[in-house]
C-alpha positions, 0 to 999 in steps of 0.5 A: 302225409307231412304236416306243419302245425301253426299255433301259439296260445294254450287253446291249441295245445290239445290239437298239437298233442293229438298230432304228436300222438298220430305221428308217434303211432305212424299215422302222419309225419309232423314236419314242423311247428310254427308259432309266434316269437318269444314275447315279454310277459309278466312284471319283469317283461322278460321274453317268454315262449308261447304255450305251443313252443313250450309244449313242442319241447315237452312232446318232442322229448317223447318222440326222441325216446322213440327215435323219431325225427323231431319236428322243427320249431319256427318262430319267424318275425315275418312269413317272408321268402327265407321262411318259405324256403325253409318250409319248402325244404321240409316237403310238407303236404298240409298246413294245420292252423289253430290260433296262430295269429298271422295271415297266411299268404298265397305264396306260403300256401302254394308250398302245401299240395293239400293246402291248409286247414284252420280250426276256428271256435265258432259256427262259421260264417258267424263270428269270423275274426279274432274273438269268437269265444268272447263274442258269443258270450257277450251276445248271449248266444244259445249256442256256439261251436267249432268249425274246421275250414279250408284256409282261404284268401279272406279271413275265416271265409274258407269252405267248411269241412266239419262243424260241431255245435256247443250249447251255451247255458249262460254261465260260461266264461271265455276261460271255461268255454276255451277249455271246452273248445280246446279239448273238442277241437283235437278230436275233430281235427283227427277226424278231418285228417283221417278223411284226407288219409283215406282219400288222398285228395287235395283240398280243392277236390274234397267232396265233404266241404261246404261253401259258407254263405257269405251273406250271413257273415258276422265279424268280431273285433280284436279285444282291447283293455277298455272293452272290459269297462262296465257301464252300470247303465246297462242291464244286469244280464248285459253286465253279467255277460261282459264279466263272463266274456272278458274273463280271463282278459281284460277282465270287467272293471269299474272304479271305487274310491278312484281305484280300479275294481275288477269284477270277476264273478257275478250273477243277475239278481232280478227279483230284488225289490229296489230294481225299478226304483228310479231314485237310485243311481245306477252303480249304487251298492245297495247292500248284501244278500247273504245267499247271493252277494253284494247287490248293485243297481243296474239300468234293469235289474240287480247284479250280485257280485260274488268275487272282486279284486282291487288292482294290484291286490288278490282276488277275494270272495265278496265277504272277505272283500267287504272286510277290507272295504267298509265304506263300500255299501252305499257307494256308487261305482264307476263314477270316474270312468269315461265309457266310450260309445 
């Protein structure tokens, strides 16, 4: 079975590594890697390859030592006729996708006799779209998961081949949950591929796929930088979820003394006696709790900030932060931010 893998960010790396291992062991053939074009990154804005592209170079060096053919790496601007011709020449059987970033059209999928499968980090049909991990955290779900599904015309609407649930405990960040999903996905992918290897069937005839209930579909949107803006007129629980959902990007932020202030870590501190005081404005820095952090008044409850960072400065624990922000206690955060509803 000849496979082409499509992916770009770090979350796809363990799955890619598993495919290389299966290829090295003679279980599959890895014909090609499809990833996004090099893009400007960092302060200098120089083009840099995707994490998948860098990993492909590293893993291919190991294959070279074994005398195996190296998978071709594609970085097309468009999935056009010229690209389809190049892929067709490789005579692939199956397309495997994980966070590639582009939609696969029917003409491309027709090249693959076994069709295509996609790894999606949610329990489909919930959270179809580009931001399932932060959406699950933001909405304080009790669980999320991983779905391996058939690629279909409509985004994330294909039949389900395999799912695994992941319980959420209320302290996950998008960074930590992405790492968990990343590692678990590799094992699930191998299980699905072993199923194809044992049956040799096409995706259309796979007996163990389950159609999604489209009436229960929930969609999530592409995250923008301003989604991280904190409204202190939300509850401590809601703001805590926002901080965790938008870590590592775009990071939850407020303002202090006309400067952007990123809140990197916090915890609700609901038993503080000032919680229900109507005379204290939301966003007011009430003081400190030596065991909890810097205490901020919200619409419902107190939020204890434990790690903060001014824009352009380094991240600090709350004690170190206060050493350089002596007018912080008693100030009101976020007064110059216009939150769009």
